Every structure is written in C-alpha cells, then in structure tokens.
C-alpha positions in Angstrom: 0.0 0.0 0.0 1.5 3.3 -1.0 -0.6 5.7 1.2 -2.0 5.1 4.7 -5.0 7.0 5.7 -7.3 7.0 8.7 -11.0 7.9 8.5 -10.3 11.3 10.0 -7.7 12.4 7.3 -8.8 10.3 4.3 -8.8 12.3 1.1 -12.1 12.7 -0.7 -10.8 10.5 -3.6 -8.6 7.6 -2.5 -5.6 6.8 -4.9 -5.1 3.3 -6.3 -2.7 1.4 -4.1 -1.4 -0.5 -7.1 -0.6 2.1 -9.7 -1.1 5.5 -7.9 -4.0 6.5 -10.2 -5.7 9.4 -8.4 -9.1 7.9 -8.0 -9.7 4.3 -6.8 -13.0 2.7 -7.6 -12.7 -0.6 -5.7 -11.8 -1.6 -2.2 -10.3 -5.0 -1.1 -10.5 -6.0 2.5 -7.2 -7.2 3.8 -5.5 -8.3 7.0 -2.7 -6.2 8.2 0.6 -6.8 6.5 3.9 -6.0 8.2 6.9 -5.9 5.8 10.5 -5.4 6.6 11.8 -3.3 3.7 15.3 -3.0 4.9 16.9 -4.4 8.1 15.3 -2.6 11.0 12.7 -0.7 9.0 9.2 -2.1 8.8 6.2 -0.9 6.9 2.7 -1.7 8.3 -0.1 -1.8 5.7 -3.4 -1.8 7.6 -6.9 -1.8 6.3 -8.3 -2.2 2.8 -6.3 -1.9 -0.4 -7.8 0.3 -3.1 -7.8 -0.2 -6.8 -8.6 1.9 -9.9 -10.8 0.3 -12.5 -7.9 -1.0 -14.8 -6.1 -2.5 -11.8 -9.3 -4.1 -10.5 -9.9 -5.8 -13.9 -6.3 -7.2 -13.8 -6.8 -8.5 -10.2 -10.2 -10.0 -11.1 -8.7 -11.8 -14.1 -5.7 -13.0 -12.0 -3.3 -11.2 -14.4 -0.6 -10.6 -11.7 2.3 -10.2 -14.1 0.3 -7.5 -16.1 -0.6 -5.8 -12.8 3.0 -5.8 -11.8 4.1 -4.3 -15.1 1.4 -1.6 -14.9 2.2 -0.7 -11.3 5.9 -0.4 -12.0 5.4 1.6 -15.2 3.1 4.1 -13.6 5.1 4.3 -10.4 8.2 5.1 -12.4 6.3 7.8 -14.4 4.9 9.4 -11.3 8.0 9.3 -9.1 10.8 10.1 -11.6 13.7 10.4 -11.5 14.4 7.3 -9.4 18.0 6.3 -8.6 19.0 3.0 -10.2 19.1 1.4 -6.7 15.6 2.6 -5.9 14.2 1.5 -9.2 15.8 -2.0 -8.8 14.5 -2.3 -5.2 11.0 -1.3 -6.2 10.9 -3.6 -9.2 12.2 -6.6 -7.1 9.7 -5.9 -4.3 6.5 -5.8 -6.4 6.0 -9.5 -7.0 6.4 -10.4 -3.2 4.1 -7.4 -2.3 1.4 -8.6 -4.7 1.7 -12.1 -3.4 1.2 -10.8 0.2 -1.9 -8.9 -1.1 -3.3 -12.1 -2.5 -2.7 -14.1 0.7 -4.0 -11.4 3.0 -7.2 -10.6 1.2 -10.2 -11.4 3.4 -13.1 -11.0 1.0 -14.3 -9.9 -2.4 -13.8 -6.4 -3.8 -16.4 -3.8 -3.1 -17.2 -0.9 -5.4 -16.4 2.3 -3.6 -19.6 4.3 -3.1 -21.7 1.2 -3.4 -22.4 1.5 -7.1 -22.0 -1.7 -9.2 
C-alpha cells in the first residue's frame, strides 16, 4: 500500500494502491501486512487496499504479471527520477508485495460508493 489514511484524514478521492491512479473505484478488505523493507525498517499496511478500474480488472482476471508491469510503469512515471538502486529495489519488491496482497485478502472487492 502506498498511502496510509485513517478515517479522519482520508482524502475525498482515494488513490489506487497498485498504480497510484488518483481515484480508486474498488476496495479490497485485507488483514494487516507487516513488511521489513530493509533491516530494522518495517512498513505496516493496515486496512483495505484500493484499486482503480484498470487494476481491478487485472486483479479479477488473475493477471498478476500484467498488474506488476502496470504498477511499475506508472510508479516510475509518477516518481521520476528514481535512482538506479531505488528502481531496482521497487521492481524486485512488487512480486512479493502482490503475493502478500493475494494471501492477506479477506473477502471480495467492493465498489467504492456502493455502485455496481
């Protein structure tokens, strides 16, 4: 998850946690994930993960490699310039992160705002 919000400070439009698209349309309930990103530094991802419509379609179809490529391409475009070390670390971390998302999901996706 790229952005952690609490109900009191959540933006009106939640970004996609997979590709950083500015407006997510789907919410995936998940158990808390604790990841050690470097020795001694942990990231805690709590609460639901949010997906834009294109990422949701890839998740629903089980197209994890395509989702990884999309996430990496759009992350690079949004956060450039990245150092070579940062780019390598992010690229290497995406597959394990998506695996953790799959194993920590607790239910089906829900359309944000209740529309179907």
